[in-house]
C-alpha positions as CSV (number, residue, x, y, z in Angstrom):
1,M,-69.3,-372.7,-54.8
2,E,-68.9,-370.3,-57.7
3,T,-67.8,-367.1,-56.1
4,T,-66.9,-365.3,-59.2
5,K,-70.5,-364.4,-60.1
6,Q,-71.0,-363.2,-56.5
7,L,-68.1,-360.8,-56.9
8,D,-69.7,-358.7,-59.7
9,N,-70.1,-355.0,-59.3
10,L,-67.6,-354.5,-56.5
11,T,-66.9,-351.2,-54.9
12,R,-64.4,-350.1,-52.3
13,A,-67.2,-350.4,-49.7
14,D,-67.3,-354.2,-50.3
15,L,-63.7,-354.6,-49.0
16,T,-62.8,-355.3,-45.4
17,I,-59.5,-353.6,-44.7
18,I,-58.0,-353.9,-41.2
19,D,-54.6,-352.4,-40.4
20,N,-53.9,-351.6,-44.1
21,E,-54.4,-355.2,-45.0
22,L,-57.2,-356.7,-47.1
23,K,-59.0,-359.3,-45.0
24,A,-62.3,-360.0,-46.9
25,V,-64.2,-359.2,-50.0
26,R,-67.9,-359.0,-49.3
27,E,-68.5,-362.1,-47.1
28,F,-65.5,-364.1,-48.5
29,D,-62.3,-364.4,-46.6
30,I,-59.4,-363.3,-48.8
31,K,-57.3,-366.3,-48.0
32,L,-60.0,-368.7,-49.2
33,L,-60.5,-367.0,-52.6
34,K,-59.0,-368.7,-55.7
35,Y,-56.7,-366.8,-58.0
36,R,-59.4,-366.4,-60.6
37,D,-61.6,-364.8,-58.0
38,L,-58.8,-362.5,-57.0
39,Q,-58.3,-361.6,-60.7
40,V,-61.9,-360.6,-61.0
41,V,-61.7,-358.5,-57.8
42,C,-58.6,-356.7,-59.1
43,S,-60.0,-356.1,-62.6
44,Q,-63.3,-354.7,-61.2
45,L,-61.6,-352.5,-58.7
46,R,-59.2,-351.3,-61.4
47,A,-62.2,-350.4,-63.6
48,E,-63.8,-348.5,-60.7
49,Y,-60.5,-346.6,-60.2
50,D,-60.3,-345.8,-63.9
51,K,-63.8,-344.3,-63.8
52,I,-62.7,-342.0,-61.0
53,L,-59.6,-340.9,-62.9
54,E,-61.7,-340.2,-66.1
55,T,-63.7,-337.5,-64.4
56,P,-61.1,-334.8,-63.4
57,D,-61.9,-332.2,-60.9
58,P,-62.6,-328.8,-62.5
59,V,-59.5,-326.6,-62.1
60,P,-60.4,-323.0,-61.7
61,T,-58.5,-320.8,-64.1
62,R,-57.9,-317.2,-63.4
63,K,-58.1,-315.5,-66.7
64,E,-59.0,-311.9,-66.3
65,P,-58.7,-309.0,-68.7
66,Q,-56.1,-307.2,-66.7
67,C,-53.5,-310.1,-66.6
68,P,-51.4,-308.8,-69.5
69,Y,-51.2,-305.4,-67.8
70,R,-50.0,-307.1,-64.6
71,L,-47.3,-308.8,-66.5
72,L,-46.2,-305.6,-68.1
73,N,-46.1,-303.9,-64.7
74,I,-43.8,-306.6,-63.4
75,L,-41.5,-306.5,-66.4
76,F,-41.1,-302.8,-66.3
77,S,-40.8,-302.6,-62.5
78,D,-37.5,-301.4,-61.0
79,A,-36.5,-305.0,-60.0
80,F,-36.7,-306.3,-63.6
81,A,-36.2,-303.2,-65.8
82,E,-32.4,-303.6,-66.3
83,G,-32.7,-307.3,-67.2
84,F,-35.6,-306.6,-69.5
85,A,-33.7,-303.8,-71.3
86,Q,-30.8,-306.2,-71.9
87,L,-32.9,-308.9,-73.6
88,G,-31.9,-307.9,-77.1
89,N,-28.2,-307.6,-76.4
90,V,-26.4,-310.8,-77.3
91,A,-22.7,-311.2,-76.7
92,A,-20.5,-312.3,-79.5
93,H,-18.8,-315.7,-79.3
94,T,-15.4,-314.0,-79.2
95,E,-16.5,-312.0,-76.1
96,L,-17.8,-315.1,-74.4
97,D,-14.6,-317.0,-75.2
98,A,-12.5,-314.3,-73.7
């Protein structure tokens, strides 16, 4: 019997998985499938998986007009003011070696 043609257009719902083990594909027992049939199953499921990955979930971005002002408030706060003031001061190599 030519099962390859009957395994077209597979989805995850066509798989029978029991205890994290693949038992059957549609009405076919997995142990009775030939390697070519298994190759068709894997390639179709891979194509289905790739379609899922191609459509990313929209990631909400939080870009508001006041964001630069929040950053400035953080940089000039008491906790960061001293480090921010020292940004331009670069020690000489001789001082670092000493």
